[in-house]
SEROKOL-526763 format. One record per residue: x, y negated, z of N, C-alpha, C, CB in turn. Coordinates in steps of 0.05 Angstrom, whole numbers, plus 5000, padded with zeros to 4 digits. Atoms other than C-alpha are relative to their C-alpha. Glycine has a CB too. Layout:
<atoms>
XYZXYZXYZXYZ;...
</atoms>
This chain:
<atoms>
501049795018412274442023497349914987499750265015;502550085012405474112013500449834975498449845021;499450155024408573631963500650184977502349805005;499449815021411374221925497550134989502050215010;502449875009404674561923498349824982498350095024;501650195017401273941896501249984973499949735013;498650025026406473891841499550254984503049965004;500449755014405774621824497150034990500750245017;502849975008398174601824499349824976498249925024;500550175024398274021775501150134975501349725005;498849865023402974411730498350234991502850115007;501749775006398475021734497549914986499450165025;502550095012392274631718500449914971498849775016;499550085028395574361654500450244982502449814999;499249785017397875041630498550265005502950045004;501349754993393175551660498850144976497949955021;501349885023389575671594502050154983498549794984;498049885018395975821557501750225014501949784991;498149824987399776211610498950205019502049845014;501049804981395076631651500150284989497149935008;499749745013395577201601498150215010502850105004;501949824988389077551620500150284988497349894996;500049745013390378121571502550165004499549974970;497449874997397378311593499950235021502149805009;500349794980394978751651497250114998500649895028;502749885002389179241653499750225021499550114972;500549794981386179811692502050234998497250114997;497949805004391780251663502549955017500750024971;497650064984396879901707499950165026500149695007;499849834977399180361762500549835025502150224997;499550154976398780081833502850075012497850045021;497549954986405280011873499549985030502249804991;500349994971405080221946502850005012498350255009;497250024991411879971970500450145026500949715001;499349864975414980422023498950285001498949845023;501049725000411281062005502350194995497950044978;497849805002415781682012499850154973499950195023;500549865025412682031952500249814977497350155000;499550195022415281701888497549954983502250104983;502450035016408781831850497949835015498850274993;501950164984404581541907501049715001499650115028;498950285000409380941911499449864974503150015005;500550125026408480831837502549924986498249765003;497750085016413380711781500149704995500050154973;499650285007416280021767500049984970502749895013;500350015029413979861697500149714990497450154990;499650275010416779221668500549984970502249865015;499549995029417279441596497749874985500450294991;502050145016413479111539498950174977501349754988;501049835022412179701493497050055002501550275001;502949984997405179761522499349815023499050295006;500550214980403179121558498050085021499249744987;502149924981397179451591501150175022497850154985;498849844979401879901631501649845020501850214987;498350164983405779341662498749955027500649734987;501050044973405079281737501849825017499650265014;498250194987410478771754500149744985502950135003;499550265012412178051740502950004990499649765020;497350005011418177961694500550264984502149975021;499249765015421978491654502750105010500149934970;497549874992427878961662502449854989500050294991;497450095010435278791651500949745012500049974971;499150244986435578181696500649774980502450055016;499350235017439177591662500450084971502549875010;499649915028440478021600497450024985501350285000;502650005014432978011584499949774980497749975020;500050225018434277341551501550074974501249745012;498549915024439377651504498350204984502750135008;501849825014434278191488498049844983498550185020;501950175016429477641467501449894975499149775018;498650105023434777361421500350224979502849895008;499749775019435978051390497350054986500950255015;502649965012428478121378499449784980497850025021;500550235017427877421349501650014975500549745015;498250005023433777531302499550254982502850005009;500649765016430978201278502050225005499949934972;498049794995436778611306498950225018502449885013;501149814982432378971356497050014995500649945029;502949975003425379251345498749955028499350284989;501350074974420778971399498850245014497949794995;501249764988417579651409502050235005497750094983;498149794996424080031417499750135028502949894998;500449854975423480571470502650165005497650204998;497449884994429780821505499950305000500949905028;499649714999431981541494501850055024501150114973;498549974975434281741564501250285002498249955023;498849735000436982431544502949975011500150124972;497349984988443282591586500949755014502050074978;499350254985442981931624499650045030498349774990;500549964971441482251692502449935016499250305005;497850084983445782031751502350215000499149955028;497749824998452782331752500550105028502549874989;499849914972452182391827497349925013502449875015;502550054987446182421873500449835026498650265007;500150164976444881891926497250005011501049704994;502650004987439181971975498450254992498649764993;501350224985433681991990500849985029497050044998;499350054973434981682057497649885015502449815002;502450104985430081472113499349714993500650015029;500550285006430880732095498449964974502649844998;501450025025427880872026497049975005500550244983;502950014995420980932058499349805021499150285009;500550214982421580342104499649744984502349965021;500550235017418279742069501449755010497149954998;498550234990422379262112503050034997499349955029;497149955003429279582103501049934972500750295007;499250045028429379532027497849844986500650264985;502050175013425778951992501049884974499249785019;498950145024430478721936501150194979502249825009;499349805021431779371897498150235002503050095003;501849765000427980001878501750245007498750044972;498449774992430880581917499850254982499350085028;500449785019427981071866501049944972497050074999;499450105027430880671808501950174983501249745003;498249835015436181191788498750264992502550055016;501249745003431381781788497450004985499750135027;502750035012425481541747499450224980499849734987;500549805021426382051691499150265014502550054983;500649754986426082621742497549985016502350085018;502250034981420882341790497349944986500649785019;502550095013415882061739499550154974500149714995;500549845024415782621688497150014991501050295004;502850005009408082671689499249734987498250055024;500850265011407581921674501349974972500949775018;498850005026412581981616498350154980502950115001;501749835018408182531587497449874993499550275014;502450155006402282051591500649754983498649935026;499450225018405981541549501149755014497749934985;498950234985408581071604503049974994499550035030;497250075006415180731586501449905025500249804976;498850074974418980731652503049994997499250205022;497150035003426080471653501550025027500649734986;498450004975431480611705500949715007502550184997;498850264991433680011747502750055014498149865019;497449934988439680391775501250224982499750105029;498549795015444980791736502550075016500749904971;497749904984450281221770501850174982499050175024;498049865017456581461735502650035015500449854973;497449974988463681661750502149874982500750305004;498150145016469881291727502749995014499049714995;497450064989477181121738500549704999502350154985;499250295001479580421757503049995007498449835021;497150024997486780191757500849715004501650124976;499250284993489479561791503050015008498249885022;497249994993496879391795500649985029501449784985;499550034971496279191868499850265014498049795012;500349744987494079891886502550184995497550154990;497549855005500180201852502249895017500749974970;498050114982504479721891499750105029499949694999;500649904973500979941955501050285003497049975007;499049724999502580661938503050015001498950154975;497150015000509780491924501249925027501049814978;499150094973510280161992499150195022498849725006;500749794981507280772025497349975014502150025020;502650054987500480482046497950194988499249714997;501849825013496880931996501550244990498449874977;498749765009498281631972498950084973499650225020;500949885026498181921901499350295007502349984978;500949744991494082521924499050174978498049975022;501049845023491782741855497050044999501350265000;502949974999484482741876498649735001499250175024;501150274997482682041900501649804983499949915029;498350185015488681691870502050174984501649815019;498449845018492082001809502949904999498850014972;497250075001499581991796500649754983501650234989;499750245017498681451743498849755012498950054972;501250224987495181001793497049974997501249754990;502950005003488081151770498650075026499250194978;501649954977483081111826497350124991499549735017;502449865008477281601820497649895017500350315004;502350124986470581281837497450104989500149694998;502849985009463081381833498949725000498350205017;501050285000459680731812497150004992501749834981;502950035006452480501810499549714993498350095025;500950275008449679901773497149985008500349964968;502650034989443479621805498849734991500150015031;501550245008438379131777498249915023498350054975;501750104978434378681825497150074995500349705003;502949955000427278901840499049895026499350314997;500850144976423978431889497150065008500349704996;502649964989418078641932499349745015499950255019;500450274991415277951945499049985029498049864982;500850024972411578072011502350055019497750205007;497749944983417878382040502149794999501250274992;498150225004422277832011499249775018500249924971;501050234985417977302043500450045030497049954994;499649944971418177642111502949995007498850285007;497150004994425677742107501149715002501550154978;499150285001426677002091498549825019499949894972;501750144980421476792143498649764987501749915023;501750205013417176402094497450144992501549884974;502549895009410076492071500350104972497849795001;499949895027409076922010499049814979498550264998;501050205018404976381977502149784994497449875011;497950205004410475871988502350114983501149915028;497949885016415576351960499250024970500750285010;501049985027411376471898500049734986497250134999;500150275012410275731886502849904994498649805019;497350095005417675581893501350144977501750035026;498949845022419676141846498849904973499550305004;501350105024414675891795501049734992496949995004;499250285007416575161799502949984993499349815024;497150035004424175241803501050164976501450105025;499349885026424175681741498649864977499450305000;501350165020420475151703497450134990501849964977;502549885008413975551702500450254983498349814986;499449775017417376151669498250245005502950085004;501549774992413176661707497349915013501550185019;502550094989405976411715498650205017498249914978;501449794984403677081743500749985029500750274989;499250034972407376901807497749865016502649835002;502150144985401476451824497250074989500449704998;502749925010395876721780499350295006499949954970;500549724995396677451799501150085027501350174977;499149934973397377531874499950305005498349865021;500149714997395678271865502550144990497650114984;497449895009402378381830502149925020500849904971;498250064978407378441887502950044994499250175023;497249955007413778631850500849824978500350304992;498950195020418078141811502750104992500249715013;497449935011423878311765501349734992499850204976;499050275005427877651769502250014978501149885025;497950015021432377431711502749915011499149814978;497450064987438777441752501850244998499649925030;498149785000444977871757499550185023502849895001;500349804979444978501799502550045015499050264989;497649934985450578871833501150264991499450015031;498749755006455479441825501150115026502249984978;498949874977457279941879502250204991497750165016;497849825005463980301877500550175025502749844992;499749814978464580921921502650154997497650195003;497449855000471481211938499750235019502449815007;500149774982471781911966497450154998500449915028;502449824999466282411984497549845007500550235019;502550144994459282111979498750095026498150034976;501249894975456982572035501249875025500450305000;498750124976461882222082498649745008502949954995;501350264994457781572077498050035023498649904975;502149974979452381862122500850205021497450104987;499049814980456682342163501149855024502150194988;499050154976457482072234502850085009498050035022;497349914991463882472243502249924981499950305004;498050085020467482162183500049704998499450144973;499850295001469981442178499049884974502949915005;501050155023466980932131501149725000496950004999;499150285004470080282104498249874979503049994992;501750145019465879762069501049724995497149985011;499550285008467479122031497649914984502749984984;502250135015461578692009501349754988497649935018;498550215014464378221956498249854980502450134985;501650165018460977651921501849904977498849765014;498550055025463277521849501549735001498150004977;498450245004468877021836501750054975501849945025;498749945025470777061763502949884998498349894977;497450135001476576571769502250155014499949725010;498149864984480076961823500050304993499549965029;500249715004477577681813501250094974497150095002;499149925027479077691738502549864992497849954980;497850165011483977131723502149925021498949764987;497950044980487777091789500349715009502550094989;499850274990486276361806500750015030497349854996;499049984973489676211872498849795019503049965000;501250204983484975681901498350135022498349804984;501649854980481176221940501250275005497150024991;498949744992482376891972498450244988499950035031;501949805009477277281931501450264990498349894978;498749765010481777751891501750135021501749944975;498449874979486677861948498250165020501649805015;501749874981480878031995498750254987497849815010;501149775015477778491941502050225000499149924972;497949805000484378851934500450125027502749884990;499749904972485178902009497750195007500149765020;502349844995478079182013500250284986497549864992;499749755015479379701959502250185013500749954970;497949854987485879901993499150135025502549825005;501149894975482280002059498150234994498649785017;501949785007476980422024501550254991498249904977;498449775009482280861992501350135024502249914980;498849894975485880942059498050175015501249785017;502049864985479481142093499150254986497649815005;500749755015477581632038502150215002499549934971;497949814999484381942041500350125029502749874992;500249894973483182042116497850225002499449785020;502249814999477182472098497349865002500350185024;502550154999471981922100499249904972500249775019;500850125025469281452046500349705002497150084993;499950295001469880742023497949904980502849904992;502050115017464580301992500649704994497250025013;499750275009465579661952497349924987502449954981;502550115013459179261937500749744987497749975021;499250245015460378741883497449874989501950084976;502550145006454678241877500549764981498649905025;499850225019453677751819498849755012498650064973;500850254986453277121862502349804998499250065030;497750185005458476671830499849745015500249954970;499950254987460676081871497949975022499649784981;502050004978456376261932497249984988500549785020;502650015015450576341882499349724991497850125017;500450285011451375601863500649994971501749805016;499249995028454275791796502849894995498049844983;497250085005460975671763500349714992501250184979;499850285006459474981736500149845025497649914982;500050144975457774731805502650055015497650095018;497549934987463875091832502349834990500650294996;497850165012468574741784499749705006500250054970;500550284993465374061797501049955029497049934998;499150034973466674171871503050015002498750225018;497149995001473874361857501149724994501050214980;499050275008474873691822499649805022498549914975;500650194979471473311877501850035024497050035009;498249954977475673641931502849904994500150305006;497250075006482273511896500449704995500950154975;499850285007480772791876499249815023498349944977;500850174978478172541943502549895014498350165020;497850134986482472091986501350205020499049745015;498649824982487672502022500350284988498650025025;499749745013487073081973498150215011502850105001;501649784992484073761985500450055030500650264984;499849984971482473802060497950195011499849735013;501949824987479274322105497649865011501450165021;502350144987474973802140497949904981501149775017;501950095020471673602075499150224981501249774984;500549775018471174292043497150044994501250255012;502949955004463774412054498549754994498950135025;501450255006461873682052499949944970501449775015;499950055028464073631980498150194985502950034989;501949815012459974251963497249905003500350285012;502750104995453773951995499549754983499749935029;500450245016454873301957499150074972502549824999;500649925028454573661890497550184999502350154988;502149805002449874241905497649955018501150275006;502150044981445773991963499950205023497349994986;500049794980447274612003502850144999497750214996;497449875000453574992024500050274986501050045029;500049725007451375692005497250084993501150185023;502749905007445476011968500050304996499149864975;499849725004447476741972497850165014502750115008;502049874984442076922023500850285007497350014984;498949744991445977472057497950175014502449965018;502149844987439477692091499150234982497649825007;500849795019438078092027502150204994499149874974;497749835008444978402020499950285013502549865009;499849734988444178982070498250214986499249995028;501849815013438779302025501650224986498249864980;498449805015444079641983501450195019502149864982;498849834980447479912046498050205010501149845023;502149814992440880212068499350204978497449845008;500449825023439980501998502050235001500149854974;497849804998446580862009499750185024502749865000;500349844975444181132076501849925022500350284994;498150094980449180732116498649925026501849774990;501050084974447680682191502249895018498650235014;497850104985454680532216502449954981500950205023;497650075015460780192186502450005019499749734985;497750004982467380362219501949764995501650264997;498250225007471379832182498649824980502850104989;501250205018467879222153502349814991497749845013;497850155010473078882109499149724994501450134975;501050285002470678172122500049875027497150004988;500350154975470877632174497749794998502649855007;502250185003464677282148497850055020498950024971;502249974981459577162203497450044986499949765018;502549985014454077092151499550304992500049824975;500349735008455377792125499750195024502550094983;500149834976456678102193497249985013502149915020;502650044987450277802223497850134984499449715004;502149885016446078022164500050315002500449924971;499849714998448678732168499150115027502950094994;500749904973448078822243497149955007501849875021;502850064994441378482247498150184985499349714994;501749815016438778982195500050285013501050014971;500049754986440379542244502450184995497650164993;497549855005447279772219502149925020500949954970;497950054981452779842270502649944986500450245019;497350055010459479522255502050035022500249704988;498149934979465279802294502449815001501050284997;497650175002471179382269499749814977502550174998;499950195021471778752229503049954993498649735008;497250015009478178712187500549754984500750264984;499450245015481078042166502150054978501149795019;497949985020485477922106502749945012499449814976;497450064989492877952123501049734992502150224992;499150275006496077272126501849984975501649885024;498150015023501377452074498550044974502150215004;501649975025495777582023498549754993498150245003;501450255005492976882028501749814983499249865026;498550195017495276441969500349735013498749974972;499650264987498075761989497749814996502649884989;502250185005492475381955497450085014499549984970;502549904988487275811990499949955030499750294994;499950044971489475622060497949795009502849925010;502150204994484675022057497350145004499849794978;502649854998478875502046499950155026499850204976;500049844976480875952104499649825025502650165003;500250184977481775372153497249875001502149784998;502750125000475175052131497950195010499349914971;502049804991471375692142500350065030500350264984;499649964971474475792211498849765015503050035006;501050244986472775072230497049995000501249754987;503050015003465575152206498750245014499350004971;501249774987464675802245499350224981497649925016;500649805021464276202181501650255006500649894972;498349784991469976642206500249995030502849994986;499550004971471276862277502650155005497750145015;497449874995478677002283500350065029502349824990;499549934972480977352346497850175012500349755016;502149834988474577752355499950274986497349864996;499949735013476878382319500650205022502250014978;499549804979476378992366502750144995497850215001;497449865002482879362380499650274986501350045027;500449765015483379922328500750255015501649994974;499149764986487180402373497950075022502749955013;502149954980481980322429497550124988499449745015;502349905014476380432380500450294992499349834976;499449735008479781052354499850195023502750014987;500049834977480681332423497150055010501649875023;502749964991473381212442498350164981498749735004;501649855019470881532378501350274994499749854974;498849745003475682112381501250064972498050215006;498749965026478782002312501749754994497950064978;498350225007483981562280498749814981502650104988;500950205019482580922242502549904986498449765014;497750095016487080672186500949735010499349994970;498950264992491680102206499349794980503050025004;
</atoms>
């Protein structure tokens, strides 16, 4: 790390005059007290550019889409000082507040108040502060052919409330932008905050100089994709200890999820997770799908496709014993998803126990349980849902200890001990 610091310090010394931006922040910037229960005392997250003196974070809103906003401004299609009209944009359903919202260690990668800014910060809006939501909650229908097939086979029911007769699934969904509280992020990842700031500065090509010139700014809005939460059933069931909860945490896989590529189990597992969520909701509980934009284990799709080529062209063809080795050859690491940060969204939802975790990933399971959430049952993907080309992936993950087959608790025994049924 000392070598990295030296490199960064040299970069900073060359550019400090141009990039320190001494006039971008002023005494008008509101302090942020992360973990405060009172939203006004906690402080609003202000990453907008309409009044630079109000900004109190590093970066801007909209994650990776901020770059497209820059293009729109540069081309003249968007006025740089445009201010959002938030009339009738309030959440279509209320989530929280929950105890984890005020624990500065439980939630470090999103703003728990992000969906309620218009309601919570009315006095600040009246003073001219331009505060943007980082979470939006709406209601929708989704329709997947596999779910209709499940209903035709009797695994799901067209109940007219959760699943309509035409196959539409009724959901509440929330879009969440990343909001990183840097001291909490560093602690979660077990690194020094200074080291984290230097790495973020250097590995983004110096895009955010305030990371190292403004240690007083503790919140960063990174230019990355966020996540979407799909809730099936009654939201109140998520936190009700007497009602079952199913959860699928799913990392983006465009090739499989959207286009049906059969080299991995991503879409089949996503479908299996949604089906389990519907079953659990139809039992009187709720189901939660968390969809995170972390394509190719957060290595990106270009790296992912390069690895596909390397795996298929190696001597002996695509093999389980070389699955992760080929990834490391190209990317230098097997996985960059940092599942340690993933449970934040579960805490935002108020989850303290998951009856059915639709995953056999040890990385996800360990992250969830170590964050204080109980997992009752881990549910694997049925063998008949695994595409032929994806069997290499499954075997490789089992061999690497990524999956733990055979350690799934008996569902009937669990049901008996908890006094209620669990979906098969």
